[in-house]
VOPAGU-2260 file (C-alpha; in pm, 1 decimal, decimal comma):
REM VOPAGU-2260
SITE   aa  ch    i         X         Y         Z
SITE  UNK   A    0    8514,9  -17896,3   -6545,9
SITE  UNK   A    1    8227,0  -17701,9   -6691,1
SITE  UNK   A    2    8309,0  -17480,7   -6994,8
SITE  UNK   A    3    8074,5  -17218,2   -7091,6
SITE  UNK   A    4    8049,7  -16941,6   -7354,9
SITE  UNK   A    5    7901,7  -16627,0   -7204,2
SITE  UNK   A    6    7831,0  -16248,8   -7271,4
SITE  UNK   A    7    7905,0  -15990,4   -7005,0
SITE  UNK   A    8    7953,8  -15618,3   -7047,5
SITE  UNK   A    9    7906,4  -15642,3   -7436,9
SITE  UNK   A   10    8182,2  -15896,3   -7483,0
SITE  UNK   A   11    8142,2  -16280,8   -7562,8
SITE  UNK   A   12    8417,4  -16516,9   -7434,1
SITE  UNK   A   13    8478,5  -16855,1   -7274,9
SITE  UNK   A   14    8442,1  -16923,4   -6901,3
SITE  UNK   A   15    8465,6  -17178,3   -6641,7
SITE  UNK   A   16    8165,7  -17241,1   -6430,2
SITE  UNK   A   17    8220,0  -17288,0   -6059,9
SITE  UNK   A   18    7896,2  -17355,0   -5859,5
SITE  UNK   A   19    7675,3  -17039,0   -5908,7
SITE  UNK   A   20    7961,7  -16845,3   -6045,0
SITE  UNK   A   21    8169,1  -16814,0   -6364,3
SITE  UNK   A   22    8542,2  -16747,7   -6404,7
SITE  UNK   A   23    8619,7  -16512,4   -6719,1
SITE  UNK   A   24    8914,1  -16693,0   -6872,3
SITE  UNK   A   25    8996,6  -16381,7   -7089,1
SITE  UNK   A   26    9092,4  -16218,9   -6755,4
SITE  UNK   A   27    9224,5  -16509,9   -6582,1
SITE  UNK   A   28    9427,4  -16645,1   -6857,5
SITE  UNK   A   29    9452,2  -16375,2   -7130,8
SITE  UNK   A   30    9672,3  -16602,3   -7361,5
SITE  UNK   A   31    9397,2  -16864,3   -7398,6
SITE  UNK   A   32    9159,9  -16849,8   -7694,5
SITE  UNK   A   33    8835,8  -16658,9   -7633,4
SITE  UNK   A   34    8610,3  -16866,5   -7854,9
SITE  UNK   A   35    8515,3  -17215,7   -7765,7
SITE  UNK   A   36    8609,3  -17411,1   -8094,2
SITE  UNK   A   37    8957,6  -17261,9   -8066,2
SITE  UNK   A   38    8974,3  -17330,7   -7716,0
SITE  UNK   A   39    8892,3  -17697,5   -7749,1
SITE  UNK   A   40    9132,3  -17719,0   -8040,3
SITE  UNK   A   41    9420,4  -17602,0   -7825,7
SITE  UNK   A   42    9386,2  -17920,2   -7638,8
SITE  UNK   A   43    9498,7  -18041,1   -7293,4
SITE  UNK   A   44    9734,1  -17757,8   -7275,6
SITE  UNK   A   45    9454,4  -17501,9   -7284,5
SITE  UNK   A   46    9256,3  -17707,4   -7021,3
SITE  UNK   A   47    9546,6  -17734,0   -6782,8
SITE  UNK   A   48    9622,9  -17343,1   -6818,5
SITE  UNK   A   49    9268,3  -17278,9   -6737,1
SITE  UNK   A   50    9254,5  -17501,8   -6441,0
SITE  UNK   A   51    9573,2  -17331,7   -6296,1
SITE  UNK   A   52    9445,0  -16978,7   -6364,8
SITE  UNK   A   53    9096,4  -17018,7   -6205,7
SITE  UNK   A   54    9236,8  -17106,3   -5865,3
SITE  UNK   A   55    9291,6  -16758,8   -5785,3
SITE  UNK   A   56    9070,2  -16577,0   -6040,4
SITE  UNK   A   57    8774,9  -16352,7   -5971,2
SITE  UNK   A   58    8425,0  -16493,0   -6008,4
SITE  UNK   A   59    8118,3  -16326,4   -6174,0
SITE  UNK   A   60    7779,7  -16448,7   -6053,4
SITE  UNK   A   61    7603,3  -16651,6   -6320,6
SITE  UNK   A   62    7302,9  -16431,2   -6271,2
SITE  UNK   A   63    7490,5  -16149,0   -6418,3
SITE  UNK   A   64    7591,9  -16288,6   -6754,1
SITE  UNK   A   65    7411,2  -16441,2   -7045,7
SITE  UNK   A   66    7485,2  -16787,3   -7121,5
SITE  UNK   A   67    7518,9  -16843,9   -7493,8
SITE  UNK   A   68    7525,8  -17188,1   -7688,2
SITE  UNK   A   69    7858,7  -17336,1   -7567,3
SITE  UNK   A   70    7956,7  -17373,2   -7933,6
SITE  UNK   A   71    7784,3  -17112,1   -8127,6
SITE  UNK   A   72    7855,8  -17235,9   -8473,6
SITE  UNK   A   73    7974,1  -17601,2   -8457,8
SITE  UNK   A   74    8181,9  -17718,5   -8755,5
SITE  UNK   A   75    7935,3  -18020,3   -8787,0
SITE  UNK   A   76    7612,4  -18072,2   -8602,6
SITE  UNK   A   77    7535,9  -18446,3   -8632,3
SITE  UNK   A   78    7230,5  -18636,1   -8493,4
SITE  UNK   A   79    7110,0  -18985,9   -8457,1
SITE  UNK   A   80    6743,7  -19099,0   -8507,5
SITE  UNK   A   81    6579,7  -19392,6   -8353,2
SITE  UNK   A   82    6858,9  -19458,1   -8081,7
SITE  UNK   A   83    6637,9  -19554,2   -7787,6
SITE  UNK   A   84    6435,0  -19879,3   -7792,2
SITE  UNK   A   85    6139,3  -19716,7   -7643,1
SITE  UNK   A   86    6135,1  -19433,3   -7898,0
SITE  UNK   A   87    6166,6  -19689,0   -8188,2
SITE  UNK   A   88    5851,9  -19866,9   -8054,1
SITE  UNK   A   89    5654,2  -19543,5   -8029,6
SITE  UNK   A   90    5751,3  -19446,0   -8377,6
SITE  UNK   A   91    5633,8  -19786,9   -8518,8
SITE  UNK   A   92    5959,1  -19856,0   -8696,5
SITE  UNK   A   93    6209,7  -20144,1   -8679,9
SITE  UNK   A   94    6526,8  -20131,8   -8469,8
SITE  UNK   A   95    6815,2  -20006,4   -8688,3
SITE  UNK   A   96    7106,1  -20226,6   -8755,6
SITE  UNK   A   97    7315,4  -19921,6   -8821,1
SITE  UNK   A   98    7294,2  -19587,8   -8676,1
SITE  UNK   A   99    7063,7  -19350,6   -8865,7
SITE  UNK   A  100    7268,9  -19029,1   -8903,2
SITE  UNK   A  101    7140,8  -18699,7   -9017,9
SITE  UNK   A  102    7254,6  -18328,2   -9014,8
SITE  UNK   A  103    7124,9  -18040,6   -8837,3
SITE  UNK   A  104    7258,3  -17716,7   -8987,8
SITE  UNK   A  105    7483,2  -17513,8   -8752,3
SITE  UNK   A  106    7260,9  -17209,7   -8806,8
SITE  UNK   A  107    6978,9  -17367,0   -8603,3
SITE  UNK   A  108    7197,7  -17340,4   -8276,8
SITE  UNK   A  109    7069,4  -17115,7   -7993,6
SITE  UNK   A  110    7166,1  -17092,1   -7632,7
SITE  UNK   A  111    7018,8  -17254,7   -7334,8
SITE  UNK   A  112    6762,7  -16990,0   -7252,9
SITE  UNK   A  113    6699,2  -16871,5   -7603,7
SITE  UNK   A  114    6343,3  -16874,3   -7779,5
SITE  UNK   A  115    6245,7  -17155,4   -8015,0
SITE  UNK   A  116    6049,3  -17027,7   -8306,8
SITE  UNK   A  117    5714,0  -17189,1   -8409,7
SITE  UNK   A  118    5760,5  -17177,7   -8791,8
SITE  UNK   A  119    5518,3  -16973,5   -9005,0
SITE  UNK   A  120    5505,1  -17261,9   -9247,1
SITE  UNK   A  121    5406,8  -17552,7   -9004,3
SITE  UNK   A  122    5231,0  -17600,9   -8671,8
SITE  UNK   A  123    5395,3  -17947,0   -8631,6
SITE  UNK   A  124    5669,5  -17849,4   -8384,3
SITE  UNK   A  125    5811,6  -18118,9   -8146,2
SITE  UNK   A  126    6086,7  -18139,9   -7889,9
SITE  UNK   A  127    6348,5  -18410,8   -7838,9
SITE  UNK   A  128    6567,2  -18416,1   -7525,0
SITE  UNK   A  129    6900,2  -18564,2   -7595,9
SITE  UNK   A  130    7266,9  -18595,5   -7480,7
SITE  UNK   A  131    7514,8  -18420,3   -7692,4
SITE  UNK   A  132    7888,0  -18531,3   -7739,8
SITE  UNK   A  133    8134,9  -18259,6   -7813,6
SITE  UNK   A  134    8442,5  -18356,3   -7993,0
SITE  UNK   A  135    8781,1  -18221,2   -7859,6
SITE  UNK   A  136    9038,3  -18358,7   -8094,4
SITE  UNK   A  137    9074,2  -18390,0   -8476,0
SITE  UNK   A  138    9036,1  -18753,8   -8537,8
SITE  UNK   A  139    8962,4  -19021,3   -8799,7
SITE  UNK   A  140    8905,8  -19402,9   -8770,3
SITE  UNK   A  141    8887,3  -19389,0   -8397,6
SITE  UNK   A  142    8811,8  -19735,1   -8221,3
SITE  UNK   A  143    8540,7  -19756,1   -7974,8
SITE  UNK   A  144    8811,1  -19834,5   -7707,3
SITE  UNK   A  145    8978,4  -19490,1   -7786,4
SITE  UNK   A  146    8655,0  -19286,2   -7841,4
SITE  UNK   A  147    8667,1  -19123,2   -7490,0
SITE  UNK   A  148    8998,9  -18983,3   -7583,5
SITE  UNK   A  149    8859,7  -18756,7   -7855,6
SITE  UNK   A  150    8552,6  -18640,0   -7661,8
SITE  UNK   A  151    8591,7  -18308,6   -7485,3
SITE  UNK   A  152    8266,6  -18339,5   -7295,4
SITE  UNK   A  153    7891,7  -18341,6   -7309,0
SITE  UNK   A  154    7595,7  -18114,3   -7313,3
SITE  UNK   A  155    7220,9  -18100,9   -7333,0
SITE  UNK   A  156    7051,6  -18071,1   -7666,5
SITE  UNK   A  157    6697,9  -18023,0   -7777,5
SITE  UNK   A  158    6657,9  -18170,8   -8120,8
SITE  UNK   A  159    6360,9  -17963,4   -8199,8
SITE  UNK   A  160    6188,2  -18112,0   -8519,6
SITE  UNK   A  161    5912,1  -17997,6   -8762,1
SITE  UNK   A  162    5739,7  -18312,2   -8823,1
SITE  UNK   A  163    5579,6  -18260,5   -9155,4
SITE  UNK   A  164    5900,1  -18131,3   -9307,1
SITE  UNK   A  165    6094,9  -18408,6   -9154,3
SITE  UNK   A  166    5899,8  -18684,4   -9332,4
SITE  UNK   A  167    5821,0  -18516,1   -9661,3
SITE  UNK   A  168    6148,0  -18665,7   -9805,2
SITE  UNK   A  169    6369,9  -18970,3   -9693,8
SITE  UNK   A  170    6640,7  -18735,5   -9558,5
SITE  UNK   A  171    6559,3  -18532,9   -9245,4
SITE  UNK   A  172    6787,6  -18243,2   -9272,2
SITE  UNK   A  173    6505,5  -17977,4   -9360,2
SITE  UNK   A  174    6283,2  -18082,3   -9072,2
SITE  UNK   A  175    6554,7  -18074,3   -8825,1
SITE  UNK   A  176    6734,4  -17740,8   -8917,0
SITE  UNK   A  177    6498,9  -17462,2   -8884,3
SITE  UNK   A  178    6667,6  -17150,7   -8736,1
SITE  UNK   A  179    6632,1  -17170,3   -8339,6
SITE  UNK   A  180    6569,0  -17543,8   -8354,8
SITE  UNK   A  181    6906,4  -17651,0   -8189,2
SITE  UNK   A  182    6907,1  -17520,7   -7832,1
SITE  UNK   A  183    7225,2  -17642,1   -7652,2
SITE  UNK   A  184    7385,6  -17597,3   -7330,7
SITE  UNK   A  185    7405,4  -17486,1   -7069,8
SITE  UNK   A  186    7782,2  -17561,1   -7071,0
SITE  UNK   A  187    8013,6  -17840,5   -7174,6
SITE  UNK   A  188    8097,2  -18088,9   -6891,7
SITE  UNK   A  189    8437,0  -18246,1   -6954,1
SITE  UNK   A  190    8460,9  -18610,1   -6993,3
SITE  UNK   A  191    8664,1  -18653,9   -6679,0
SITE  UNK   A  192    8409,2  -18496,5   -6473,7
SITE  UNK   A  193    8131,6  -18711,7   -6629,0
SITE  UNK   A  194    8308,3  -19040,4   -6634,7
SITE  UNK   A  195    8070,0  -19303,2   -6772,8
SITE  UNK   A  196    7816,4  -19117,9   -7007,5
SITE  UNK   A  197    7606,6  -19423,8   -7016,5
SITE  UNK   A  198    7444,8  -19374,7   -6685,8
SITE  UNK   A  199    7277,9  -19036,8   -6703,3
SITE  UNK   A  200    6922,6  -18981,4   -6630,6
SITE  UNK   A  201    6745,4  -18765,7   -6904,8
SITE  UNK   A  202    6416,2  -18577,3   -6839,8
SITE  UNK   A  203    6201,3  -18341,5   -7049,8
SITE  UNK   A  204    5924,2  -18129,5   -6929,6
SITE  UNK   A  205    5674,8  -17923,9   -7121,0
SITE  UNK   A  206    5502,3  -17662,0   -6906,0
SITE  UNK   A  207    5606,4  -17854,3   -6599,0
SITE  UNK   A  208    5450,0  -18175,8   -6734,0
SITE  UNK   A  209    5707,3  -18462,0   -6748,9
SITE  UNK   A  210    5703,9  -18594,2   -7111,5
SITE  UNK   A  211    6040,0  -18794,0   -7127,6
SITE  UNK   A  212    6213,1  -18983,6   -6848,0
SITE  UNK   A  213    6500,8  -19227,3   -6930,9
SITE  UNK   A  214    6862,2  -19296,1   -6897,2
SITE  UNK   A  215    7150,9  -19305,7   -7138,4
SITE  UNK   A  216    7214,3  -19669,7   -7046,3
SITE  UNK   A  217    6912,8  -19729,3   -7283,7
SITE  UNK   A  218    7105,8  -19596,8   -7587,4
SITE  UNK   A  219    7103,9  -19848,5   -7874,3
SITE  UNK   A  220    7425,1  -19715,2   -8021,4
SITE  UNK   A  221    7623,1  -19577,9   -7730,6
SITE  UNK   A  222    7842,1  -19254,8   -7737,2
SITE  UNK   A  223    8165,5  -19441,0   -7805,9
SITE  UNK   A  224    8002,5  -19663,7   -8082,1
SITE  UNK   A  225    7892,6  -19350,8   -8254,2
SITE  UNK   A  226    8222,9  -19186,1   -8245,4
SITE  UNK   A  227    8369,0  -19499,3   -8404,5
SITE  UNK   A  228    8087,9  -19524,1   -8660,8
SITE  UNK   A  229    8110,1  -19165,7   -8777,6
SITE  UNK   A  230    8483,6  -19141,7   -8782,4
SITE  UNK   A  231    8505,9  -19434,3   -9009,5
SITE  UNK   A  232    8366,9  -19226,9   -9292,3
SITE  UNK   A  233    8479,5  -18873,2   -9225,8
SITE  UNK   A  234    8712,1  -18666,7   -8995,0
SITE  UNK   A  235    8584,5  -18526,9   -8665,6
SITE  UNK   A  236    8694,3  -18195,4   -8564,9
SITE  UNK   A  237    8694,3  -17993,5   -8238,1
SITE  UNK   A  238    8370,6  -17838,8   -8162,8
SITE  UNK   A  239    8158,0  -18110,3   -8366,1
SITE  UNK   A  240    7844,8  -18186,7   -8184,9
SITE  UNK   A  241    7678,3  -18537,7   -8211,3
SITE  UNK   A  242    7341,1  -18544,9   -8064,7
SITE  UNK   A  243    7283,2  -18911,7   -7954,0
SITE  UNK   A  244    6888,0  -18959,8   -8004,5
SITE  UNK   A  245    6594,1  -18908,5   -7793,2
SITE  UNK   A  246    6380,5  -19160,8   -7569,3
SITE  UNK   A  247    6016,7  -19216,8   -7580,1
SITE  UNK   A  248    5772,7  -18927,7   -7507,0
SITE  UNK   A  249    5796,0  -18702,6   -7801,1
SITE  UNK   A  250    5479,9  -18504,0   -7864,9
SITE  UNK   A  251    5399,9  -18658,6   -8202,4
SITE  UNK   A  252    5399,0  -19017,6   -8028,6
SITE  UNK   A  253    5139,5  -18926,5   -7774,9
SITE  UNK   A  254    4771,3  -19018,2   -7820,9
SITE  UNK   A  255    4653,1  -18779,6   -7913,3
SITE  UNK   A  256    4961,5  -18595,0   -8032,4
SITE  UNK   A  257    5088,5  -18315,2   -7802,7
SITE  UNK   A  258    5278,7  -18082,5   -8040,0
SITE  UNK   A  259    5436,6  -17755,9   -7924,7
SITE  UNK   A  260    5249,8  -17413,7   -7954,5
SITE  UNK   A  261    5349,9  -17057,3   -7880,8
SITE  UNK   A  262    5395,0  -16998,7   -7510,9
SITE  UNK   A  263    5505,8  -17345,9   -7422,3
SITE  UNK   A  264    5814,5  -17391,0   -7200,0
SITE  UNK   A  265    6042,8  -17679,4   -7275,3
SITE  UNK   A  266    6306,0  -17785,3   -7009,6
SITE  UNK   A  267    6545,3  -18060,2   -7055,9
SITE  UNK   A  268    6763,3  -18195,8   -6777,6
SITE  UNK   A  269    7057,7  -18438,8   -6787,2
SITE  UNK   A  270    7203,6  -18575,4   -6477,1
SITE  UNK   A  271    7546,3  -18427,1   -6385,2
SITE  UNK   A  272    7529,6  -18178,6   -6670,1
SITE  UNK   A  273    7246,3  -17927,2   -6607,2
SITE  UNK   A  274    6928,5  -17805,4   -6775,4
SITE  UNK   A  275    6823,0  -17591,4   -7070,3
SITE  UNK   A  276    6486,8  -17414,6   -7072,6
SITE  UNK   A  277    6333,7  -17255,1   -7383,1
SITE  UNK   A  278    6016,4  -17089,5   -7472,8
SITE  UNK   A  279    5833,7  -17145,2   -7785,3
SITE  UNK   A  280    5732,2  -16808,1   -7969,9
SITE  UNK   A  281    5570,3  -16728,9   -8300,5
SITE  UNK   A  282    5822,7  -16689,7   -8565,9
SITE  UNK   A  283    5892,9  -16313,9   -8576,8
SITE  UNK   A  284    5853,1  -16118,7   -8903,6
SITE  UNK   A  285    6213,0  -16012,1   -8896,8
SITE  UNK   A  286    6309,7  -16382,1   -8955,6
SITE  UNK   A  287    6242,0  -16329,6   -9320,8
SITE  UNK   A  288    6534,6  -16098,0   -9449,9
SITE  UNK   A  289    6812,5  -16074,9   -9681,0
SITE  UNK   A  290    7128,3  -15938,3   -9535,0
């Protein structure tokens, strides 16, 4: 099952993707929540009701709707650093004994086709193609064996990073959380459809040039280990996103470095999920404002 957040005719709601079409669940099953976090929190009953409703529901062509970030404001947006051995090597750091966890602020999230801003305060903009985990059940102290039960599904993430801001201080949140620096999507593919998430090819292109090519089987700390580790400390909630780390091939690791500039197109594809594609643009003047 592919769950999307989309806008059509001025309204934003949850839909189920079927090939090149999408089913508007607000019409197919009006009693279901119309916002993704609430839909996920409704649990298996909501998924089952949606599956029944779409069998005879009308479809909209995907070309006629705007795909939004599947979870527009995740309760938590957690990410993992140095989680592929080849990326550890290119970074010149040691393999971590424990997962390196940091936050991306939820206000950085944008959709699968939205622009990425090149900040006015730094030219050191980089891409990081990653597999994202979406939590579906409120949980704490989950064992690795039970982790799949609390995962709603998976999506594509670009952990966009401002490199100089990332390394100014030991914590990475500032360099990882600029507005627009969290493209996600194109939808959530449920865990039952993915099966084993540790066999998925991941590729990143910049302007058609293949920069990253790896597989989630190369994760140092896999999806289930990450859920176990994080839930040891704090409660995970429906709609939380865990971005699992990036493989080798980031721009700053190339010789010479190949950082992003205005006009670049970044496309990230993960097997059995789909792709996101985002253009880099100069940060607009209206980004500075007080509401």
